[in-house]
All heavy atoms as an XYZ file, in Angstrom:
942
protein
N     113.231     39.694    226.299
C     113.174     38.250    226.215
C     112.148     37.876    225.135
O     111.044     38.416    225.116
C     112.766     37.682    227.586
C     112.890     36.201    227.692
S     112.441     35.482    229.319
C     113.490     36.329    230.468
N     112.500     36.966    224.251
C     111.587     36.513    223.208
C     110.453     35.694    223.834
O     110.609     35.110    224.907
C     112.336     35.670    222.175
C     113.350     36.468    221.388
C     113.895     35.722    220.188
C     114.500     34.402    220.564
N     115.193     33.736    219.453
N     109.326     35.642    223.137
C     108.136     34.945    223.640
C     108.432     33.507    224.041
O     108.012     33.044    225.102
C     107.028     34.950    222.590
O     106.615     36.256    222.317
N     109.174     32.785    223.190
C     109.471     31.380    223.467
C     110.336     31.241    224.717
O     110.145     30.330    225.518
C     110.186     30.729    222.274
C     109.389     30.749    220.994
C     109.493     32.071    220.226
O     110.398     32.897    220.499
O     108.641     32.294    219.349
N     111.297     32.156    224.877
C     112.178     32.120    226.047
C     111.417     32.462    227.319
O     111.620     31.841    228.365
C     113.360     33.083    225.866
C     114.256     32.702    224.704
O     114.294     31.511    224.338
O     114.914     33.606    224.151
N     110.529     33.462    227.232
C     109.719     33.836    228.390
C     108.811     32.682    228.788
O     108.694     32.357    229.971
C     108.901     35.090    228.093
C     108.001     35.583    229.222
C     108.812     35.913    230.475
C     107.192     36.792    228.768
N     108.190     32.043    227.814
C     107.312     30.905    228.117
C     108.091     29.774    228.779
O     107.631     29.193    229.765
C     106.634     30.409    226.836
N     109.280     29.468    228.270
C     110.098     28.397    228.853
C     110.493     28.734    230.280
O     110.414     27.888    231.180
C     111.337     28.154    227.998
N     110.916     29.978    230.526
C     111.308     30.396    231.878
C     110.099     30.391    232.804
O     110.194     29.986    233.970
C     111.947     31.784    231.828
N     108.946     30.820    232.310
C     107.716     30.833    233.098
C     107.371     29.424    233.580
O     107.105     29.204    234.761
C     106.580     31.421    232.257
C     105.226     31.346    232.902
C     104.852     32.274    233.877
C     104.317     30.360    232.549
C     103.607     32.219    234.478
C     103.064     30.294    233.139
C     102.718     31.216    234.099
O     101.483     31.158    234.698
N     107.381     28.457    232.665
C     107.061     27.094    233.058
C     108.117     26.526    234.006
O     107.794     25.779    234.920
C     106.870     26.188    231.833
C     105.541     26.391    231.169
C     105.460     26.894    229.884
C     104.363     26.093    231.835
C     104.233     27.089    229.270
C     103.127     26.291    231.242
C     103.065     26.789    229.944
N     109.373     26.903    233.809
C     110.415     26.408    234.713
C     110.239     26.968    236.121
O     110.521     26.276    237.102
C     111.812     26.733    234.173
C     112.898     26.027    234.962
C     114.306     26.243    234.438
O     114.478     26.771    233.333
O     115.248     25.880    235.180
N     109.758     28.205    236.240
C     109.473     28.771    237.566
C     108.525     27.852    238.327
O     108.713     27.587    239.510
C     108.865     30.191    237.462
C     108.297     30.650    238.791
C     109.879     31.196    236.974
N     107.510     27.349    237.646
C     106.525     26.483    238.283
C     107.058     25.086    238.557
O     106.659     24.438    239.523
C     105.261     26.387    237.415
C     104.455     27.637    237.433
C     104.547     28.691    236.571
C     103.445     27.996    238.379
N     103.645     29.671    236.912
C     102.966     29.271    238.017
C     102.899     27.357    239.485
C     101.955     29.921    238.736
C     101.891     28.006    240.192
C     101.433     29.274    239.820
N     107.973     24.599    237.710
C     108.426     23.211    237.809
C     109.655     22.984    238.692
O     109.788     21.926    239.291
C     108.740     22.666    236.407
C     107.511     22.272    235.624
S     106.570     20.937    236.376
C     107.763     19.606    236.348
N     110.560     23.943    238.754
C     111.807     23.681    239.465
C     111.569     23.443    240.954
O     110.721     24.091    241.569
C     112.840     24.807    239.261
O     114.079     24.401    239.857
C     112.396     26.116    239.900
N     112.303     22.495    241.502
C     112.213     22.220    242.937
C     113.329     22.924    243.699
O     113.395     22.828    244.918
C     112.284     20.703    243.200
O     113.495     20.188    242.644
C     111.091     19.993    242.575
N     114.177     23.643    243.001
C     115.298     24.379    243.601
C     114.848     25.802    243.920
O     114.554     26.595    243.011
C     116.478     24.384    242.623
C     117.698     25.083    243.167
O     117.608     26.278    243.518
O     118.757     24.442    243.229
N     114.776     26.131    245.206
C     114.285     27.447    245.633
C     115.121     28.593    245.076
O     114.572     29.625    244.675
C     114.247     27.544    247.157
C     113.166     26.672    247.773
O     112.234     26.261    247.056
O     113.265     26.397    248.986
N     116.438     28.445    245.054
C     117.301     29.506    244.533
C     117.067     29.716    243.041
O     116.999     30.849    242.561
C     118.778     29.201    244.792
C     119.131     29.259    246.277
O     118.451     29.989    247.031
O     120.094     28.569    246.673
N     116.938     28.621    242.314
C     116.678     28.712    240.871
C     115.310     29.339    240.618
O     115.148     30.174    239.721
C     116.764     27.315    240.232
C     116.459     27.301    238.755
C     117.566     27.932    237.934
N     117.268     27.823    236.510
C     117.533     28.756    235.630
N     118.167     29.858    235.992
N     117.220     28.589    234.367
N     114.304     28.962    241.410
C     112.962     29.545    241.262
C     113.016     31.053    241.484
O     112.419     31.819    240.720
C     111.967     28.910    242.234
C     110.552     29.451    242.081
C     109.549     28.845    243.052
N     109.607     27.403    243.051
C     110.161     26.677    244.042
N     110.673     27.277    245.098
N     110.170     25.371    243.976
N     113.737     31.478    242.505
C     113.849     32.905    242.793
C     114.526     33.645    241.637
O     114.078     34.717    241.221
C     114.609     33.116    244.106
C     114.761     34.550    244.462
N     113.706     35.320    244.892
C     115.844     35.367    244.425
C     114.133     36.555    245.118
N     115.422     36.602    244.829
N     115.603     33.070    241.132
C     116.329     33.672    240.008
C     115.414     33.802    238.782
O     115.349     34.850    238.145
C     117.541     32.800    239.663
C     118.315     33.235    238.449
C     119.396     32.230    238.067
O     119.891     31.494    238.949
O     119.725     32.162    236.879
N     114.701     32.737    238.471
C     113.795     32.756    237.321
C     112.634     33.721    237.526
O     112.258     34.455    236.604
C     113.247     31.351    237.052
C     114.226     30.364    236.448
C     113.689     28.942    236.583
C     114.499     30.706    234.997
N     112.055     33.722    238.719
C     110.935     34.621    238.998
C     111.348     36.073    238.791
O     110.574     36.873    238.253
C     110.411     34.407    240.418
N     112.571     36.410    239.164
C     113.072     37.772    238.973
C     113.219     38.115    237.497
O     113.081     39.280    237.117
C     114.425     37.942    239.670
O     114.282     37.759    241.052
N     113.490     37.118    236.679
C     113.599     37.339    235.233
C     112.227     37.400    234.569
O     112.049     38.097    233.574
C     114.405     36.212    234.587
C     115.845     36.157    235.002
C     116.528     34.884    234.506
O     116.018     34.167    233.657
N     117.695     34.599    235.061
N     111.269     36.669    235.100
C     109.959     36.534    234.469
C     108.985     37.630    234.897
O     108.273     38.192    234.060
C     109.358     35.138    234.772
C     107.902     35.047    234.344
C     110.182     34.055    234.102
N     108.929     37.956    236.189
C     107.926     38.878    236.721
C     108.528     40.226    237.106
O     109.660     40.291    237.576
C     107.275     38.279    237.981
C     106.521     37.012    237.728
C     107.076     35.783    238.026
C     105.241     37.042    237.194
C     106.387     34.602    237.801
C     104.543     35.876    236.953
C     105.118     34.651    237.261
N     107.728     41.293    236.955
C     108.113     42.596    237.480
C     107.923     42.572    238.994
O     107.222     41.711    239.529
C     107.258     43.730    236.882
O     105.900     43.565    237.313
C     107.332     43.759    235.362
N     108.518     43.511    239.680
C     108.381     43.596    241.140
C     106.929     43.794    241.563
O     106.524     43.342    242.621
C     109.245     44.736    241.698
C     110.733     44.480    241.627
C     111.175     43.316    242.501
O     110.690     43.202    243.645
O     111.997     42.507    242.026
N     106.161     44.479    240.735
C     104.771     44.810    241.087
C     103.748     43.961    240.321
O     102.574     44.322    240.245
C     104.500     46.300    240.812
O     104.764     46.567    239.424
C     105.370     47.188    241.692
N     104.172     42.839    239.782
C     103.268     41.976    239.014
C     102.085     41.533    239.866
O     102.164     41.465    241.100
C     104.035     40.758    238.496
N     101.000     41.207    239.182
C      99.788     40.721    239.836
C      99.389     39.407    239.169
O      99.475     39.264    237.946
C      98.631     41.735    239.711
C      97.398     41.242    240.435
C      99.056     43.088    240.232
N      98.969     38.449    240.000
C      98.526     37.134    239.518
C      97.081     36.945    239.957
O      96.793     36.968    241.151
C      99.435     36.061    240.122
C      99.008     34.659    239.877
N      99.622     33.602    240.488
C      98.039     34.108    239.119
C      99.063     32.465    240.105
N      98.095     32.756    239.280
N      96.192     36.761    238.984
C      94.781     36.493    239.252
C      94.497     35.068    238.808
O      94.897     34.675    237.705
C      93.880     37.429    238.445
C      94.150     38.893    238.648
C      94.911     39.603    237.723
C      93.628     39.577    239.741
C      95.148     40.964    237.887
C      93.864     40.937    239.912
C      94.620     41.620    238.976
O      94.849     42.963    239.146
N      93.808     34.294    239.628
C      93.491     32.907    239.267
C      92.017     32.606    239.509
O      91.478     32.939    240.568
C      94.352     31.936    240.057
N      91.389     31.985    238.514
C      90.019     31.496    238.644
C      90.023     30.014    238.284
O      90.888     29.568    237.541
C      89.028     32.263    237.724
C      88.910     33.696    238.145
C      89.393     32.145    236.266
N      89.177     29.209    238.833
C      87.988     29.573    239.590
C      88.221     29.814    241.074
O      87.273     30.086    241.799
C      87.070     28.370    239.378
C      87.997     27.212    239.225
C      89.209     27.775    238.539
N      89.442     29.729    241.557
C      89.704     29.935    242.984
C      89.455     31.379    243.420
O      89.278     31.644    244.605
C      91.146     29.554    243.316
N      89.423     32.306    242.462
C      89.229     33.725    242.750
C      90.224     34.240    243.773
O      89.853     34.870    244.770
C      87.789     34.002    243.188
C      86.823     33.810    242.041
O      87.123     34.161    240.899
N      85.683     33.216    242.325
N      91.509     33.949    243.518
C      92.572     34.441    244.375
C      93.418     35.440    243.599
O      93.430     35.453    242.371
C      93.456     33.301    244.926
C      92.661     32.413    245.867
C      94.068     32.492    243.800
N      94.119     36.269    244.356
C      94.941     37.318    243.775
C      96.228     37.410    244.582
O      96.198     37.381    245.818
C      94.162     38.625    243.857
C      94.863     39.843    243.392
C      93.962     41.068    243.530
O      92.769     41.005    243.153
O      94.464     42.083    244.044
N      97.347     37.508    243.881
C      98.648     37.658    244.521
C      99.293     38.908    243.941
O      99.447     39.028    242.720
C      99.526     36.417    244.267
C      98.877     35.151    244.732
C      98.141     34.374    243.847
C      98.953     34.758    246.055
C      97.506     33.215    244.266
C      98.319     33.600    246.490
C      97.600     32.832    245.590
N      99.667     39.832    244.818
C     100.229     41.108    244.375
C     101.699     41.198    244.746
O     102.052     41.039    245.909
C      99.471     42.281    245.002
C      98.061     42.381    244.499
C      97.413     43.707    244.890
N      96.229     43.921    244.073
C      96.246     44.497    242.880
N      97.364     44.936    242.380
N      95.134     44.645    242.204
N     102.524     41.451    243.747
C     103.961     41.600    243.961
C     104.688     40.279    243.758
O     104.138     39.198    243.973
N     105.937     40.396    243.355
C     106.717     39.209    243.022
C     106.889     38.278    244.221
O     106.889     37.059    244.063
C     108.076     39.608    242.406
C     108.757     38.384    241.770
C     108.959     40.298    243.414
C     109.976     38.713    240.945
N     107.017     38.831    245.428
C     107.200     37.970    246.604
C     105.976     37.099    246.849
O     106.092     35.903    247.132
C     107.521     38.815    247.838
C     108.909     39.435    247.792
C     109.199     40.294    249.002
O     108.417     40.294    249.972
O     110.231     40.990    248.959
N     104.779     37.666    246.728
C     103.544     36.896    246.931
C     103.364     35.862    245.819
O     102.953     34.725    246.081
C     102.343     37.836    246.988
N     103.681     36.248    244.592
C     103.569     35.313    243.469
C     104.539     34.154    243.651
O     104.174     32.986    243.524
C     103.809     36.040    242.131
C     102.679     37.042    241.869
C     103.955     35.036    240.983
C     102.941     37.988    240.721
N     105.776     34.474    243.971
C     106.784     33.427    244.161
C     106.423     32.510    245.328
O     106.598     31.292    245.257
C     108.157     34.060    244.378
C     109.290     33.080    244.393
C     110.653     33.726    244.541
O     110.784     34.960    244.404
O     111.603     32.979    244.807
N     105.884     33.071    246.394
C     105.465     32.274    247.543
C     104.353     31.300    247.154
O     104.363     30.127    247.556
C     105.003     33.194    248.669
O     104.529     32.460    249.752
N     103.396     31.767    246.362
C     102.324     30.884    245.905
C     102.869     29.786    244.997
O     102.476     28.622    245.123
C     101.242     31.681    245.168
C     100.150     30.778    244.665
O      99.501     30.068    245.429
N      99.961     30.769    243.358
N     103.755     30.132    244.092
C     104.345     29.130    243.201
C     105.096     28.083    244.022
O     104.984     26.879    243.749
C     105.261     29.796    242.154
C     104.419     30.626    241.179
C     106.084     28.750    241.411
C     105.229     31.496    240.238
N     105.826     28.519    245.030
C     106.551     27.573    245.881
C     105.570     26.633    246.592
O     105.804     25.425    246.674
C     107.398     28.309    246.916
C     108.150     27.367    247.828
C     109.022     28.101    248.814
C     109.727     27.081    249.709
N     110.702     27.702    250.578
N     104.456     27.181    247.085
C     103.444     26.360    247.754
C     102.881     25.312    246.798
O     102.804     24.121    247.125
C     102.309     27.236    248.287
C     101.203     26.443    248.986
C      99.960     27.289    249.233
N      99.375     27.829    248.018
C      98.623     27.128    247.158
N      98.360     25.852    247.379
N      98.112     27.710    246.083
N     102.511     25.738    245.602
C     101.969     24.811    244.600
C     103.004     23.744    244.268
O     102.691     22.553    244.196
C     101.539     25.579    243.326
C     101.232     24.623    242.183
C     100.344     26.478    243.630
N     104.256     24.151    244.103
C     105.331     23.214    243.777
C     105.531     22.207    244.905
O     105.607     20.999    244.662
C     106.615     23.989    243.499
C     107.744     23.112    243.057
O     108.331     22.401    243.873
N     108.069     23.153    241.775
N     105.604     22.692    246.139
C     105.839     21.818    247.289
C     104.701     20.816    247.466
O     104.943     19.627    247.678
C     106.012     22.655    248.573
O     107.126     23.539    248.391
C     106.254     21.778    249.783
N     103.461     21.293    247.356
C     102.314     20.412    247.561
C     102.087     19.443    246.408
O     101.772     18.280    246.639
C     101.041     21.253    247.751
C     101.020     22.036    249.043
C      99.816     22.962    249.142
O      98.936     22.948    248.251
O      99.752     23.725    250.125
N     102.241     19.908    245.191
C     101.809     19.115    244.039
C     102.938     18.435    243.270
O     102.755     17.309    242.807
C     100.998     19.989    243.080
C      99.740     20.470    243.742
O      98.923     19.682    244.173
N      99.587     21.777    243.852
N     104.043     19.087    243.110
C     105.146     18.488    242.351
C     106.011     17.639    243.271
O     106.187     16.443    243.049
C     105.964     19.576    241.629
C     105.075     20.230    240.570
C     107.235     18.983    241.017
C     105.670     21.442    239.930
N     106.499     18.248    244.336
C     107.335     17.502    245.271
C     106.498     16.553    246.124
O     106.923     15.436    246.411
C     108.117     18.463    246.157
C     109.096     19.323    245.378
C     109.806     20.328    246.258
O     110.382     19.958    247.270
N     109.739     21.598    245.882
N     105.301     17.000    246.535
C     104.487     16.213    247.450
C     103.790     15.034    246.806
O     103.791     13.931    247.347
N     103.187     15.240    245.647
C     102.387     14.194    245.013
C     103.075     13.610    243.783
O     102.711     12.543    243.321
C     100.995     14.731    244.609
C     100.310     15.462    245.758
C     100.092     13.605    244.143
C      99.005     16.125    245.346
N     104.020     14.342    243.229
C     104.706     13.858    242.036
C     104.059     14.273    240.727
O     104.335     13.687    239.680
N     103.184     15.286    240.776
C     102.572     15.778    239.552
C     103.599     16.536    238.722
O     104.619     16.990    239.240
C     101.388     16.698    239.870
C     100.250     16.075    240.668
C      99.182     17.127    240.968
C      99.649     14.888    239.938
N     103.317     16.707    237.438
C     104.198     17.497    236.583
C     103.357     18.367    235.660
O     102.227     18.019    235.314
C     105.120     16.598    235.763
O     104.369     15.782    234.898
N     103.904     19.513    235.297
C     103.264     20.423    234.355
C     103.818     20.140    232.966
O     105.012     19.895    232.796
C     103.582     21.886    234.699
C     102.873     22.393    235.920
C     103.521     22.429    237.142
C     101.574     22.856    235.846
C     102.884     22.905    238.276
C     100.927     23.334    236.970
C     101.584     23.359    238.189
N     102.947     20.207    231.979
C     103.359     20.102    230.592
C     102.857     21.337    229.869
O     101.667     21.674    229.968
C     102.766     18.842    229.928
O     103.218     17.699    230.646
C     103.187     18.739    228.476
N     103.756     22.009    229.176
C     103.342     23.197    228.432
C     102.715     22.773    227.119
O     103.101     21.777    226.508
C     104.526     24.129    228.197
O     105.517     23.496    227.426
N     101.721     23.542    226.703
C     101.058     23.301    225.428
C     101.372     24.433    224.478
O     102.494     24.936    224.446
N     100.373     24.866    223.743
C     100.558     25.933    222.763
C     100.917     27.243    223.447
O     100.397     27.578    224.518
C      99.281     26.137    221.945
C      99.012     24.985    220.999
O      99.964     24.239    220.677
O      97.846     24.823    220.593
N     101.812     27.977    222.803
C     102.208     29.311    223.236
C     101.866     30.256    222.091
O     102.355     30.082    220.972
C     103.719     29.381    223.543
C     104.144     30.799    223.868
C     104.075     28.419    224.669
N     100.988     31.238    222.363
C     100.538     32.146    221.316
C     100.846     33.587    221.711
O     100.199     34.133    222.608
C      99.019     31.992    221.076
O      98.718     30.614    220.874
C      98.576     32.805    219.881
N     101.830     34.211    221.059
C     102.106     35.620    221.330
C     101.136     36.517    220.551
O     100.670     36.155    219.467
C     103.538     35.807    220.828
C     103.746     34.739    219.813
C     102.812     33.620    220.166
N     100.813     37.663    221.132
C      99.991     38.667    220.464
C     100.368     40.021    221.032
O      99.950     40.390    222.131
C      98.509     38.378    220.673
C      97.619     39.337    219.918
O      98.082     40.296    219.312
N      96.318     39.087    219.947
N     101.208     40.729    220.319
C     101.735     42.027    220.738
C     102.390     41.904    222.115
O     103.364     41.196    222.251
C     100.657     43.104    220.679
C     100.194     43.357    219.277
N      99.256     42.561    218.647
C     100.556     44.292    218.373
C      99.061     43.003    217.423
N      99.847     44.052    217.222
N     101.837     42.563    223.127
C     102.453     42.527    224.459
C     101.777     41.512    225.384
O     101.732     41.695    226.601
C     102.440     43.919    225.096
C     101.031     44.396    225.406
O     100.080     44.046    224.712
N     100.893     45.191    226.439
N     101.268     40.425    224.802
C     100.651     39.360    225.599
C     101.125     37.998    225.112
O     101.589     37.852    223.982
C      99.109     39.387    225.514
O      98.707     39.084    224.187
C      98.554     40.728    225.944
N     100.990     37.033    225.996
C     101.225     35.631    225.645
C     100.053     34.821    226.180
O      99.610     35.046    227.314
C     102.485     35.094    226.320
C     103.833     35.275    225.686
C     104.913     34.642    226.568
C     103.876     34.675    224.305
N      99.578     33.889    225.390
C      98.606     32.906    225.868
C      99.347     31.582    225.968
O      99.971     31.143    225.006
C      97.440     32.777    224.897
C      96.488     31.665    225.285
C      95.382     31.502    224.269
O      94.437     32.266    224.285
N      95.500     30.519    223.399
N      99.296     30.968    227.136
C      99.982     29.707    227.372
C      98.967     28.654    227.783
O      98.162     28.885    228.686
C     101.012     29.864    228.503
C     101.993     31.015    228.387
C     102.804     31.141    229.662
C     102.897     30.811    227.199
N      99.014     27.511    227.133
C      98.165     26.401    227.526
C      99.025     25.378    228.244
O     100.202     25.227    227.927
C      97.483     25.799    226.298
C      96.540     26.796    225.640
C      95.864     26.250    224.402
O      95.955     25.031    224.150
O      95.240     27.050    223.689
N      98.432     24.689    229.219
C      99.193     23.734    230.017
C      98.274     22.633    230.529
O      97.061     22.749    230.498
C      99.896     24.435    231.182
C      98.996     25.311    232.012
C      98.811     26.661    231.865
C      98.162     24.913    233.100
N      97.898     27.112    232.797
C      97.491     26.060    233.566
C      97.906     23.701    233.715
C      96.598     26.027    234.621
C      97.001     23.659    234.772
C      96.368     24.824    235.219
N      98.929     21.582    230.995
C      98.204     20.494    231.652
C      99.054     19.988    232.812
O     100.252     20.249    232.884
C      97.892     19.361    230.674
O      99.078     18.839    230.123
N      98.401     19.286    233.717
C      99.065     18.688    234.873
C      98.809     17.192    234.808
O      97.662     16.764    234.637
C      98.528     19.276    236.202
C      99.192     18.610    237.394
C      98.723     20.785    236.234
N      99.893     16.419    234.932
C      99.785     14.963    234.841
C     100.299     14.284    236.100
O     101.185     14.796    236.781
C     100.594     14.433    233.645
C      99.981     14.756    232.298
C     100.383     16.126    231.801
O     101.456     16.613    232.193
O      99.614     16.725    231.026
N      99.738     13.102    236.343
C     100.229     12.239    237.420
C     101.504     11.545    236.932
O     101.802     11.567    235.730
C      99.183     11.159    237.770
O      99.005     10.322    236.625
C      97.864     11.773    238.198
N     102.243     10.891    237.830
C     103.432     10.146    237.395
C     103.120      9.076    236.336
O     103.973      8.745    235.511
C     103.950      9.507    238.683
C     103.495     10.439    239.764
C     102.142     10.918    239.295
N     101.882      8.571    236.309
C     101.515      7.558    235.315
C     101.075      8.174    233.986
O     100.753      7.453    233.046
C     100.405      6.662    235.860
O      99.216      7.411    236.035
N     101.031      9.521    233.919
C     100.680     10.195    232.676
C      99.231     10.596    232.540
O      98.826     11.146    231.518
N      98.433     10.371    233.564
C      97.019     10.756    233.519
C      96.887     12.267    233.718
O      97.438     12.828    234.661
C      96.235     10.032    234.605
C      94.769     10.425    234.649
C      94.023      9.790    235.808
O      94.591      9.059    236.603
N      92.744     10.094    235.911
N      96.151     12.929    232.828
C      95.910     14.367    232.953
C      94.869     14.605    234.031
O      93.771     14.035    233.977
C      95.438     14.963    231.620
O      96.463     14.758    230.637
C      95.152     16.448    231.745
N      95.229     15.435    235.027
C      94.311     15.730    236.125
C      93.854     17.185    236.139
O      92.949     17.541    236.881
C      94.933     15.351    237.495
C      95.116     13.842    237.588
C      96.248     16.075    237.733
N      94.481     18.027    235.316
C      94.073     19.426    235.239
C      94.591     20.021    233.932
O      95.615     19.580    233.397
C      94.617     20.228    236.413
N      93.857     21.003    233.444
C      94.293     21.774    232.284
C      94.021     23.231    232.568
O      93.223     23.570    233.447
C      93.540     21.366    231.002
O      92.149     21.583    231.206
C      93.813     19.916    230.627
N      94.680     24.090    231.824
C      94.443     25.507    232.016
C      95.044     26.350    230.916
O      95.714     25.851    230.007
N      94.776     27.631    231.041
C      95.278     28.611    230.090
C      95.662     29.856    230.880
O      94.895     30.324    231.716
C      94.182     28.926    229.072
C      94.600     29.905    228.015
C      93.517     30.069    226.959
N      93.402     28.805    226.225
C      92.248     28.250    225.881
N      91.109     28.820    226.186
N      92.222     27.112    225.206
N      96.846     30.349    230.619
C      97.325     31.556    231.275
C      97.513     32.655    230.234
O      98.001     32.392    229.131
C      98.663     31.312    231.974
C      98.572     30.289    233.102
O      97.455     29.854    233.426
O      99.622     29.944    233.651
N      97.113     33.866    230.591
C      97.357     35.027    229.760
C      98.349     35.918    230.498
O      98.116     36.278    231.659
C      96.067     35.797    229.482
C      95.129     35.066    228.575
C      94.108     34.303    229.098
C      95.281     35.118    227.195
C      93.234     33.609    228.275
C      94.413     34.425    226.360
C      93.391     33.674    226.903
N      99.446     36.234    229.844
C     100.485     37.057    230.438
C     100.500     38.413    229.751
O     100.598     38.480    228.517
C     101.856     36.398    230.283
C     101.987     34.928    230.686
C     103.405     34.446    230.441
C     101.588     34.731    232.127
N     100.398     39.468    230.527
C     100.543     40.827    230.017
C     101.992     41.230    230.241
O     102.472     41.219    231.382
C      99.588     41.779    230.742
C      99.619     43.242    230.307
C      99.255     43.379    228.836
C      98.674     44.054    231.182
N     102.694     41.549    229.164
C     104.135     41.771    229.196
C     104.439     43.271    229.136
O     103.847     43.991    228.324
C     104.804     41.076    227.977
C     104.297     39.654    227.778
C     106.316     41.152    228.076
C     104.529     38.735    228.916
N     105.382     43.717    229.968
C     105.765     45.129    229.928
C     106.841     45.356    228.861
O     107.248     44.426    228.162
C     106.184     45.635    231.308
C     107.542     45.133    231.748
O     108.214     44.371    231.053
N     107.961     45.546    232.920
N     107.313     46.602    228.752
C     108.267     46.952    227.697
C     109.622     46.264    227.829
O     110.330     46.120    226.842
C     108.477     48.469    227.652
C     107.245     49.197    227.127
O     106.423     48.555    226.433
O     107.096     50.398    227.408
N     109.998     45.843    229.034
C     111.288     45.157    229.178
C     111.151     43.631    229.086
O     112.093     42.898    229.342
C     112.050     45.597    230.430
C     111.458     45.086    231.735
O     110.436     44.378    231.712
O     112.030     45.401    232.793
N     109.949     43.165    228.698
C     109.763     41.744    228.427
C     109.416     40.886    229.624
O     109.485     39.669    229.552
N     109.020     41.529    230.742
C     108.631     40.751    231.924
C     107.128     40.841    232.147
O     106.471     41.762    231.701
C     109.394     41.242    233.153
C     110.887     40.952    233.058
C     111.631     41.251    234.335
N     111.532     42.670    234.669
C     111.620     43.139    235.909
N     111.821     42.325    236.930
N     111.526     44.427    236.141
N     106.613     39.869    232.882
C     105.173     39.775    233.142
C     104.762     40.823    234.166
O     105.308     40.852    235.282
C     104.805     38.366    233.637
C     103.341     38.275    234.016
C     105.190     37.315    232.608
N     103.784     41.636    233.812
C     103.235     42.602    234.773
C     101.889     42.139    235.295
O     101.476     42.540    236.381
C     103.163     44.002    234.189
C     102.223     44.166    233.017
C     102.328     45.544    232.402
O     103.380     46.187    232.449
N     101.244     46.016    231.828
N     101.216     41.260    234.544
C      99.961     40.669    235.032
C      99.813     39.268    234.456
O     100.099     39.031    233.293
C      98.764     41.534    234.632
N      99.376     38.372    235.315
C      99.138     36.975    234.958
C      97.687     36.657    235.263
O      97.228     36.868    236.392
C     100.063     36.056    235.779
C      99.662     34.598    235.971
C      99.530     33.873    234.652
C     100.667     33.899    236.880
N      96.958     36.223    234.246
C      95.568     35.810    234.397
C      95.531     34.315    234.154
O      95.776     33.852    233.041
C      94.675     36.536    233.391
C      94.697     38.033    233.569
C      95.679     38.803    232.947
C      93.759     38.673    234.378
C      95.724     40.182    233.106
C      93.803     40.055    234.539
C      94.780     40.803    233.910
O      94.817     42.161    234.069
N      95.240     33.538    235.203
C      95.263     32.079    235.134
C      93.844     31.543    235.165
O      93.072     31.865    236.060
C      96.069     31.514    236.319
C      96.162     30.011    236.335
S      97.151     29.420    237.736
C      98.793     29.781    237.121
N      93.547     30.703    234.168
C      92.242     30.078    234.061
C      92.423     28.579    234.205
O      92.875     27.915    233.263
C      91.595     30.417    232.717
C      91.354     31.886    232.515
C      92.369     32.712    232.036
C      90.121     32.440    232.834
C      92.160     34.066    231.869
C      89.909     33.798    232.656
C      90.930     34.624    232.178
N      92.116     28.037    235.379
C      92.225     26.606    235.620
C      90.970     25.906    235.146
O      89.867     26.419    235.289
C      92.430     26.330    237.116
C      93.726     26.901    237.633
O      94.738     26.851    236.953
N      93.696     27.453    238.829
N      91.144     24.718    234.598
C      90.012     23.924    234.170
C      89.473     24.291    232.816
O      88.363     23.919    232.452
N      90.256     24.977    232.025
C      89.832     25.378    230.681
C      90.291     24.369    229.665
O      91.373     23.883    229.696
C      90.412     26.767    230.333
C      90.029     27.158    228.930
C      89.936     27.789    231.333
């Protein structure tokens, strides 16, 4: 998968409210043994099922529950990594969070490790 396509699918995993579509995308984006590290919460999710479960929780609470939306920013590929910048907005367009994610990509083009930096 090309960097731009992986980034688009990655953001759609977080944004879609359709559980079946999220599962399909997560299988395309993450390896079975992927790991997600997030700071400043200092949480870790191991394996695609745990990652997908966390994404669903975030989606249910923040996108479906409050009406927030994610906006992707710059996408910077560097060999087998991607740096993704993003922001979270209210329905009125006010930015309430920003962050940067670093994705470590395996040889088949899927994420094997996700390092999420909230508030950057």
